[in-house]
Kinemage of the C-alpha trace (Angstrom):
@kinemage 1
@onewidth
@group {chain A} dominant
@subgroup {mainchain}
@vectorlist {calphas} color= white
{ca met a 1} P 28.375 -2.335 63.454
{ca thr a 2} L 26.461 -4.041 60.688
{ca thr a 3} L 26.873 -3.454 56.995
{ca ser a 4} L 24.154 -3.596 54.393
{ca pro a 5} L 24.551 -6.319 51.808
{ca val a 6} L 25.525 -5.183 48.342
{ca leu a 7} L 22.716 -5.944 45.928
{ca glu a 8} L 23.767 -7.411 42.630
{ca pro a 9} L 22.165 -5.696 39.607
{ca val a 10} L 19.405 -7.743 38.058
{ca lys a 11} L 20.551 -9.155 34.759
{ca thr a 12} L 18.024 -9.197 31.953
{ca arg a 13} L 18.265 -11.478 28.975
{ca asn a 14} L 19.105 -9.905 25.644
{ca leu a 15} L 16.272 -11.104 23.435
{ca leu a 16} L 17.404 -9.350 20.262
{ca pro a 17} L 19.011 -12.519 18.782
{ca tyr a 18} L 15.697 -14.338 19.347
{ca phe a 19} L 13.767 -11.553 17.633
{ca ala a 20} L 16.248 -11.524 14.747
{ca leu a 21} L 15.825 -15.278 14.348
{ca arg a 22} L 12.029 -14.918 14.227
{ca ala a 23} L 12.341 -12.172 11.607
{ca val a 24} L 14.608 -14.365 9.467
{ca ala a 25} L 12.100 -17.206 9.860
{ca ile a 26} L 9.282 -14.997 8.526
{ca val a 27} L 11.379 -14.002 5.512
{ca ala a 28} L 12.217 -17.681 4.923
{ca leu a 29} L 8.527 -18.577 5.204
{ca cys a 30} L 7.676 -16.020 2.519
{ca val a 31} L 10.328 -17.429 0.201
{ca ala a 32} L 9.005 -20.947 0.839
{ca leu a 33} L 5.414 -19.917 0.114
{ca trp a 34} L 6.344 -17.912 -2.985
{ca pro a 35} L 9.568 -19.494 -4.310
{ca pro a 36} L 11.547 -18.206 -7.305
{ca ser a 37} L 9.895 -20.884 -9.422
{ca ser a 38} L 6.468 -19.264 -8.877
{ca ser a 39} L 4.590 -17.604 -11.704
{ca met a 40} L 4.482 -13.918 -10.734
{ca ser a 41} L 2.638 -12.171 -13.539
{ca asp a 42} L 3.261 -8.575 -12.474
{ca leu a 43} L 6.911 -9.263 -11.742
{ca arg a 44} L 7.327 -10.408 -15.352
{ca val a 45} L 6.275 -6.906 -16.410
{ca tyr a 46} L 8.804 -5.376 -13.988
{ca tyr a 47} L 11.491 -7.733 -15.283
{ca ala a 48} L 10.749 -6.875 -18.910
{ca ala a 49} L 10.899 -3.134 -18.196
{ca ala a 50} L 14.135 -3.509 -16.220
{ca lys a 51} L 15.657 -5.594 -19.014
{ca gly a 52} L 14.504 -3.024 -21.554
{ca phe a 53} L 16.128 -0.236 -19.573
{ca val a 54} L 19.421 -2.109 -19.193
{ca asp a 55} L 19.468 -3.098 -22.875
{ca gly a 56} L 18.487 0.354 -24.123
{ca glu a 57} L 15.067 -0.665 -25.469
{ca asp a 58} L 11.681 1.011 -25.057
{ca ile a 59} L 10.401 0.070 -21.590
{ca tyr a 60} L 6.776 0.701 -22.639
{ca thr a 61} L 6.688 -1.578 -25.692
{ca ile a 62} L 9.184 -4.300 -24.804
{ca his a 63} L 6.432 -6.472 -23.313
{ca his a 64} L 5.383 -7.360 -26.871
{ca lys a 65} L 8.553 -9.461 -27.093
{ca tyr a 66} L 7.409 -11.698 -24.228
{ca pro a 67} L 4.835 -14.392 -25.080
{ca gly a 68} L 1.677 -14.173 -23.010
{ca met a 69} L 2.472 -10.750 -21.550
{ca gly a 70} L -0.637 -8.820 -22.484
{ca leu a 71} L -0.054 -5.755 -20.316
{ca gly a 72} L 2.874 -3.368 -20.406
{ca phe a 73} L 4.754 -1.293 -17.880
{ca thr a 74} L 2.570 1.431 -16.342
{ca tyr a 75} L 4.988 3.274 -14.036
{ca pro a 76} L 7.223 6.317 -14.745
{ca pro a 77} L 10.722 5.674 -16.149
{ca phe a 78} L 12.295 6.217 -12.715
{ca ala a 79} L 10.622 2.997 -11.561
{ca ala a 80} L 12.304 0.990 -14.323
{ca met a 81} L 15.637 2.528 -13.350
{ca ile a 82} L 15.448 1.445 -9.708
{ca met a 83} L 14.219 -1.985 -10.827
{ca ala a 84} L 17.341 -2.492 -12.953
{ca pro a 85} L 18.721 -5.258 -10.655
{ca leu a 86} L 15.731 -7.395 -11.626
{ca ala a 87} L 17.240 -7.684 -15.111
{ca ile a 88} L 19.815 -10.152 -13.767
{ca gly a 89} L 17.305 -12.925 -14.327
{ca glu a 90} L 13.683 -13.855 -13.708
{ca his a 91} L 14.405 -16.322 -10.904
{ca phe a 92} L 16.652 -13.803 -9.181
{ca ala a 93} L 13.999 -11.111 -9.689
{ca arg a 94} L 11.331 -13.234 -8.008
{ca leu a 95} L 13.598 -14.039 -5.069
{ca leu a 96} L 14.647 -10.414 -4.652
{ca met a 97} L 11.103 -9.060 -4.778
{ca thr a 98} L 9.833 -11.668 -2.326
{ca met a 99} L 12.618 -10.849 0.140
{ca leu a 100} L 12.066 -7.101 -0.227
{ca ser a 101} L 8.341 -7.577 0.321
{ca ala a 102} L 8.971 -9.762 3.378
{ca ile a 103} L 11.318 -7.189 4.913
{ca ser a 104} L 8.766 -4.491 4.123
{ca leu a 105} L 6.038 -6.567 5.776
{ca leu a 106} L 8.146 -6.779 8.936
{ca thr a 107} L 8.802 -3.045 8.831
{ca ile a 108} L 5.117 -2.216 8.385
{ca ala a 109} L 4.064 -4.497 11.239
{ca leu a 110} L 6.700 -3.225 13.676
{ca val a 111} L 6.052 0.445 12.902
{ca thr a 112} L 2.295 -0.085 13.157
{ca val a 113} L 2.499 -1.792 16.554
{ca arg a 114} L 4.879 0.831 17.911
{ca thr a 115} L 2.527 3.596 16.771
{ca val a 116} L -0.651 1.950 18.088
{ca arg a 117} L 0.976 1.023 21.423
{ca pro a 118} L 3.703 3.628 22.032
{ca arg a 119} L 3.949 2.841 25.770
{ca trp a 120} L 4.819 -0.800 25.327
{ca ser a 121} L 8.372 -1.888 26.094
{ca arg a 122} L 10.730 -2.598 23.229
{ca asp a 123} L 10.562 -6.355 23.725
{ca arg a 124} L 6.776 -6.435 23.978
{ca ala a 125} L 6.434 -4.321 20.848
{ca leu a 126} L 8.848 -6.595 18.962
{ca val a 127} L 6.947 -9.745 19.993
{ca ala a 128} L 3.636 -8.204 18.907
{ca gly a 129} L 5.108 -6.765 15.699
{ca leu a 130} L 6.631 -10.041 14.558
{ca ser a 131} L 3.411 -11.904 15.338
{ca phe a 132} L 1.399 -9.269 13.474
{ca ala a 133} L 3.677 -9.615 10.438
{ca ala a 134} L 3.136 -13.387 10.347
{ca leu a 135} L -0.628 -12.994 10.710
{ca gly a 136} L -0.574 -10.310 8.019
{ca leu a 137} L 0.256 -13.003 5.471
{ca leu a 138} L -3.337 -14.203 5.841
{ca leu a 139} L -4.781 -11.014 4.329
{ca glu a 140} L -5.747 -11.401 0.669
{ca pro a 141} L -4.074 -8.151 -0.529
{ca val a 142} L -0.819 -9.225 1.131
{ca arg a 143} L -1.020 -12.744 -0.321
{ca ser a 144} L -1.793 -11.334 -3.753
{ca thr a 145} L 1.091 -8.884 -3.564
{ca phe a 146} L 3.524 -11.727 -2.892
{ca gly a 147} L 1.865 -14.012 -5.422
{ca met a 148} L 2.022 -11.464 -8.236
{ca gly a 149} L 5.438 -10.091 -7.316
{ca gln a 150} L 4.049 -6.602 -6.777
{ca ile a 151} L 5.859 -3.661 -5.174
{ca asn a 152} L 2.959 -2.564 -2.948
{ca leu a 153} L 4.434 -3.589 0.419
{ca val a 154} L 7.708 -1.827 -0.356
{ca leu a 155} L 5.868 1.425 -1.115
{ca leu a 156} L 3.718 1.103 2.017
{ca ala a 157} L 6.810 0.613 4.175
{ca leu a 158} L 8.475 3.704 2.674
{ca leu a 159} L 5.369 5.805 3.380
{ca leu a 160} L 4.835 4.657 6.958
{ca val a 161} L 8.487 5.000 7.954
{ca asp a 162} L 8.618 8.528 6.565
{ca leu a 163} L 5.201 9.855 7.579
{ca leu a 164} L 5.235 8.429 11.119
{ca gly a 165} L 8.547 10.108 11.865
{ca tyr a 166} L 10.971 7.171 11.785
{ca thr a 167} L 13.419 9.061 9.569
{ca pro a 168} L 15.674 11.986 10.591
{ca arg a 169} L 13.688 15.212 10.682
{ca arg a 170} L 15.685 16.920 7.935
{ca phe a 171} L 14.968 14.083 5.503
{ca arg a 172} L 11.259 13.657 6.206
{ca gly a 173} L 9.343 13.752 2.962
{ca val a 174} L 12.120 12.210 0.875
{ca leu a 175} L 10.694 8.684 0.976
{ca val a 176} L 7.222 10.003 0.135
{ca gly a 177} L 8.749 11.659 -2.931
{ca val a 178} L 10.608 8.496 -3.934
{ca ala a 179} L 7.429 6.389 -3.568
{ca thr a 180} L 5.526 8.934 -5.683
{ca gly a 181} L 8.253 8.867 -8.306
{ca ile a 182} L 7.867 5.100 -8.550
{ca lys a 183} L 4.089 4.804 -8.791
{ca leu a 184} L 2.508 8.312 -8.715
{ca thr a 185} L -0.464 7.281 -6.517
{ca pro a 186} L 1.454 7.935 -3.259
{ca gly a 187} L 1.317 11.584 -4.337
{ca ile a 188} L -1.901 11.890 -2.332
{ca phe a 189} L 0.292 11.946 0.765
{ca ile a 190} L 1.865 15.192 -0.402
{ca val a 191} L -1.660 16.628 -0.332
{ca phe a 192} L -2.100 15.068 3.121
{ca leu a 193} L 1.041 16.858 4.322
{ca leu a 194} L -0.369 20.130 3.022
{ca val a 195} L -3.795 19.775 4.651
{ca thr a 196} L -2.162 18.860 7.964
{ca lys a 197} L 0.134 21.914 7.698
{ca arg a 198} L 3.360 19.923 7.492
{ca phe a 199} L 4.586 22.305 4.838
{ca arg a 200} L 8.296 21.588 5.076
{ca glu a 201} L 7.748 17.854 4.582
{ca ala a 202} L 5.383 18.564 1.691
{ca ala a 203} L 8.031 20.730 0.040
{ca val a 204} L 10.711 18.076 0.519
{ca ala a 205} L 8.395 15.375 -0.870
{ca thr a 206} L 7.532 17.544 -3.876
{ca ala a 207} L 11.209 18.264 -4.538
{ca ala a 208} L 12.074 14.564 -4.241
{ca thr a 209} L 9.285 13.643 -6.660
{ca ala a 210} L 10.458 16.289 -9.121
{ca gly a 211} L 13.974 14.909 -8.793
{ca thr a 212} L 12.836 11.415 -9.767
{ca leu a 213} L 10.940 12.764 -12.773
{ca leu a 214} L 13.919 14.852 -13.892
{ca leu a 215} L 16.276 11.914 -13.476
{ca gly a 216} L 13.934 9.760 -15.547
{ca tyr a 217} L 13.891 12.366 -18.308
{ca leu a 218} L 17.678 12.802 -18.329
{ca val a 219} L 18.286 9.063 -18.583
{ca met a 220} L 15.305 8.140 -20.820
{ca pro a 221} L 13.973 11.300 -22.505
{ca gly a 222} L 11.952 9.514 -25.189
{ca pro a 223} L 10.078 7.100 -22.889
{ca thr a 224} L 9.510 9.929 -20.391
{ca val a 225} L 7.797 12.064 -23.031
{ca asp a 226} L 5.778 9.044 -24.197
{ca phe a 227} L 4.683 8.270 -20.651
{ca trp a 228} L 3.461 11.795 -19.884
{ca thr a 229} L 1.847 12.418 -23.258
{ca arg a 230} L 0.436 8.996 -24.190
{ca tyr a 231} L 0.544 6.128 -21.757
{ca ile a 232} L -0.657 7.937 -18.651
{ca phe a 233} L -3.862 8.852 -20.528
{ca asp a 234} L -4.513 5.330 -21.834
{ca pro a 235} L -7.326 3.968 -19.595
{ca gly a 236} L -6.996 0.461 -20.937
{ca arg a 237} L -3.247 0.047 -20.481
{ca pro a 238} L -3.438 -1.302 -16.884
{ca gly a 239} L -6.365 -3.585 -17.796
{ca pro a 240} L -10.183 -3.408 -17.955
{ca ala a 241} L -11.637 -1.123 -15.287
{ca his a 242} L -14.675 -3.347 -14.699
{ca tyr a 243} L -12.586 -6.395 -13.745
{ca ile a 244} L -13.564 -7.549 -10.234
{ca ser a 245} L -10.058 -6.957 -8.892
{ca asn a 246} L -10.431 -3.206 -9.469
{ca gln a 247} L -11.975 -2.117 -6.183
{ca ser a 248} L -11.804 1.644 -6.761
{ca ile a 249} L -15.016 3.619 -7.206
{ca arg a 250} L -14.249 3.735 -10.938
{ca gly a 251} L -14.266 -0.045 -10.990
{ca ala a 252} L -17.573 -0.139 -9.116
{ca ile a 253} L -19.133 2.428 -11.447
{ca ala a 254} L -17.831 0.608 -14.536
{ca arg a 255} L -19.473 -2.599 -13.337
{ca ile a 256} L -22.773 -0.847 -12.596
{ca thr a 257} L -22.874 1.134 -15.857
{ca his a 258} L -21.609 -1.798 -17.962
{ca gly a 259} L -18.580 0.302 -18.922
{ca ser a 260} L -20.677 2.929 -20.696
{ca thr a 261} L -19.548 6.444 -21.583
{ca met a 262} L -21.079 7.627 -18.279
{ca thr a 263} L -18.405 5.813 -16.301
{ca ala a 264} L -15.832 8.604 -16.597
{ca pro a 265} L -18.020 11.571 -15.546
{ca phe a 266} L -19.580 9.614 -12.659
{ca trp a 267} L -16.112 8.538 -11.545
{ca leu a 268} L -14.717 12.084 -11.682
{ca leu a 269} L -17.638 13.401 -9.638
{ca gly a 270} L -17.335 10.576 -7.097
{ca ala a 271} L -13.558 10.966 -6.909
{ca met a 272} L -13.864 14.677 -6.129
{ca ile a 273} L -16.437 14.073 -3.395
{ca ile a 274} L -14.720 11.097 -1.779
{ca gly a 275} L -11.249 12.581 -2.235
{ca thr a 276} L -12.207 15.808 -0.489
{ca ala a 277} L -14.151 14.058 2.280
{ca gly a 278} L -11.403 11.492 2.849
{ca leu a 279} L -8.675 14.092 3.205
{ca leu a 280} L -10.811 16.169 5.577
{ca ile a 281} L -11.408 13.084 7.714
{ca ala a 282} L -7.667 12.350 7.658
{ca arg a 283} L -6.949 15.917 8.772
{ca arg a 284} L -9.424 15.587 11.634
{ca leu a 285} L -7.884 12.287 12.750
{ca tyr a 286} L -4.409 13.792 12.609
{ca gly a 287} L -5.604 16.786 14.583
{ca ala a 288} L -7.027 14.419 17.193
{ca gly a 289} L -3.577 12.961 17.773
{ca arg a 290} L -4.169 9.777 15.743
{ca pro a 291} L -1.446 9.840 13.063
{ca leu a 292} L -1.731 6.192 11.979
{ca asp a 293} L -5.505 6.494 11.606
{ca ala a 294} L -4.983 9.606 9.495
{ca leu a 295} L -2.511 7.846 7.209
{ca val a 296} L -4.772 4.819 6.789
{ca ala a 297} L -7.686 7.120 5.957
{ca thr a 298} L -5.531 8.861 3.341
{ca gly a 299} L -4.322 5.554 1.921
{ca phe a 300} L -7.848 4.248 1.488
{ca thr a 301} L -8.968 7.557 0.021
{ca gly a 302} L -6.240 7.216 -2.581
{ca leu a 303} L -7.327 3.660 -3.381
{ca leu a 304} L -10.950 4.736 -3.755
{ca val a 305} L -10.297 7.653 -6.118
{ca ser a 306} L -7.586 5.991 -8.208
{ca pro a 307} L -8.672 4.818 -11.688
{ca ile a 308} L -7.328 1.348 -10.954
{ca ser a 309} L -6.936 -0.204 -7.496
{ca trp a 310} L -6.407 -3.924 -7.972
{ca ser a 311} L -7.058 -6.064 -4.911
{ca asn a 312} L -3.315 -6.468 -4.336
{ca his a 313} L -3.007 -2.684 -4.015
{ca trp a 314} L -5.115 -2.791 -0.833
{ca val a 315} L -2.198 -3.645 1.452
{ca trp a 316} L -3.281 -0.644 3.543
{ca ala a 317} L -5.600 -3.262 5.068
{ca leu a 318} L -2.602 -4.449 7.120
{ca pro a 319} L -2.172 -1.324 9.302
{ca ala a 320} L -5.932 -0.791 9.076
{ca val a 321} L -6.589 -4.101 10.847
{ca ala a 322} L -4.462 -2.930 13.781
{ca met a 323} L -6.308 0.374 13.696
{ca val a 324} L -9.851 -1.030 13.789
{ca trp a 325} L -8.954 -3.443 16.574
{ca ser a 326} L -7.495 -0.556 18.568
{ca trp a 327} L -11.022 0.899 18.391
{ca ala a 328} L -12.618 -2.351 19.578
{ca ala a 329} L -12.329 -1.555 23.292
{ca arg a 330} L -14.804 1.302 22.856
{ca ser a 331} L -17.913 -0.893 22.617
{ca thr a 332} L -19.324 -4.229 21.570
{ca ala a 333} L -20.461 -2.636 18.313
{ca met a 334} L -16.876 -1.655 17.550
{ca lys a 335} L -15.722 -5.222 18.221
{ca val a 336} L -18.295 -6.494 15.732
{ca phe a 337} L -17.213 -3.864 13.208
{ca ala a 338} L -13.531 -4.769 13.635
{ca gly a 339} L -14.259 -8.480 13.244
{ca ala a 340} L -16.442 -8.088 10.169
{ca trp a 341} L -14.036 -5.613 8.582
{ca thr a 342} L -11.098 -7.972 9.089
{ca val a 343} L -12.954 -10.949 7.624
{ca val a 344} L -13.610 -9.048 4.372
{ca phe a 345} L -9.868 -8.768 3.740
{ca leu a 346} L -8.963 -12.178 5.134
{ca ile a 347} L -11.168 -14.071 2.693
{ca gly a 348} L -10.839 -11.633 -0.218
{ca leu a 349} L -14.599 -11.157 -0.303
{ca pro a 350} L -14.828 -9.513 -3.775
{ca trp a 351} L -13.522 -12.709 -5.371
{ca leu a 352} L -16.616 -14.595 -4.159
{ca ala a 353} L -18.758 -12.667 -6.651
{ca pro a 354} L -18.934 -13.892 -10.267
{ca trp a 355} L -16.015 -12.556 -12.269
{ca ala a 356} L -14.195 -12.869 -15.624
{ca his a 357} L -15.756 -13.011 -19.086
{ca asp a 358} L -17.679 -9.800 -18.241
{ca gln a 359} L -19.785 -11.528 -15.577
{ca glu a 360} L -19.219 -8.385 -13.496
{ca phe a 361} L -21.776 -6.603 -15.703
{ca his a 362} L -24.545 -8.956 -14.595
{ca his a 363} L -24.281 -8.904 -10.804
{ca thr a 364} L -27.427 -9.020 -8.725
{ca phe a 365} L -27.635 -6.501 -5.873
{ca pro a 366} L -26.200 -8.935 -3.261
{ca gln a 367} L -23.462 -9.919 -5.693
{ca ala a 368} L -22.658 -6.242 -6.276
{ca leu a 369} L -22.282 -5.720 -2.518
{ca val a 370} L -19.865 -8.641 -2.361
{ca gly a 371} L -18.084 -7.653 -5.579
{ca asn a 372} L -17.423 -4.099 -4.331
{ca ser a 373} L -16.772 -5.012 -0.708
{ca tyr a 374} L -13.249 -3.544 -0.476
{ca ala a 375} L -14.528 -0.156 -1.614
{ca leu a 376} L -17.533 -0.363 0.716
{ca ser a 377} L -15.278 -1.404 3.616
{ca ala a 378} L -13.004 1.567 2.946
{ca ile a 379} L -15.952 3.968 2.988
{ca ala a 380} L -17.228 2.359 6.224
{ca leu a 381} L -13.783 2.806 7.774
{ca leu a 382} L -13.670 6.492 6.800
{ca val a 383} L -17.124 7.136 8.256
{ca thr a 384} L -16.304 5.240 11.461
{ca gly a 385} L -13.031 7.126 11.787
{ca leu a 386} L -14.904 10.399 11.502
{ca leu a 387} L -17.441 9.366 14.134
{ca thr a 388} L -14.736 8.297 16.579
{ca ala a 389} L -12.525 11.366 16.150
{ca pro a 390} L -13.007 14.036 18.838
{ca asp a 391} L -13.395 17.549 17.515
{ca arg a 392} L -10.197 19.021 18.906
{ca lys a 393} L -7.079 20.364 17.264
{ca val a 394} L -3.492 19.547 18.082
{ca ile a 395} L -2.052 20.473 14.694
{ca gly a 396} L 0.798 22.907 15.019
């Protein structure tokens, strides 16, 4: 009688320590590129507001005490509260924000890859996600966010993790509400949840937002009233709308109209049209089973209709790059579109047009195309998304 040999189970290597080491290396690279000694202009505003909150001063006027700080804090009081740790010191604040942004970059890249390629193995998705995070540092909005010490990547990570279902079901919507409480503009995703019939998440997000506003009022009643009655209506507080960095349709209109009194009505009309069209396109993409595409469409819609969308706000370009390249297999034309679209955000095309000292008012037509290229790229992405979305519904 013969016996069958006992097969030993195949042992696979645990690559998680390797992946963790690569993630740490990316964070270290970010700190090396943007060290605590860097001049981060927006982070100085965050630091001043955090210091004002901790010291019991007015967070919206304290910037006058800091030489060279021409712009003040523009977020709700809740934002200053959660930024309180920055008050420890400016060097610490820069290090903390850079590390938070780096971790957020990793989160965004990993979630994006997993969503675009859900059938990939864990290890393959981790390799691609970490590589995508490193390459993401080449995009101008990402570089600018790190360079200015902005909070954009942190907000984007909160939104993607929540809206793509990487949080427990009962808590979905909470992070959307927290992000909205920090900067208001993520509130467009509450509208997105409504138009895609995710009513429970919309309600949770609304409640979370209301909670942040109430908390801000209870802790800082005076600044809260000032914010909602004065500062939120001050169009010049964030900076001049015509500045080349403002890539919203309001910025484009301000440059074309030379900042005339017609800027506001033209912007409101354009915002209503683009806002409605963008959300309808996002709903169609979501209904076609393309959740990441729908979120990117909503993110760009928000950037287009916002009064101010500085170039560093356009970090939605990071998941968008993965999205447009996922379309590339459809045709040669789509490959060309994906390549051209990516180049716009790699080189920061708007900055190649004349800017500063009101040069934006004197652009030729080609210069205007270059100077408004983020906005034009966003519109092109929305139209292409609509054309590639099959007309079928899977919304529950």
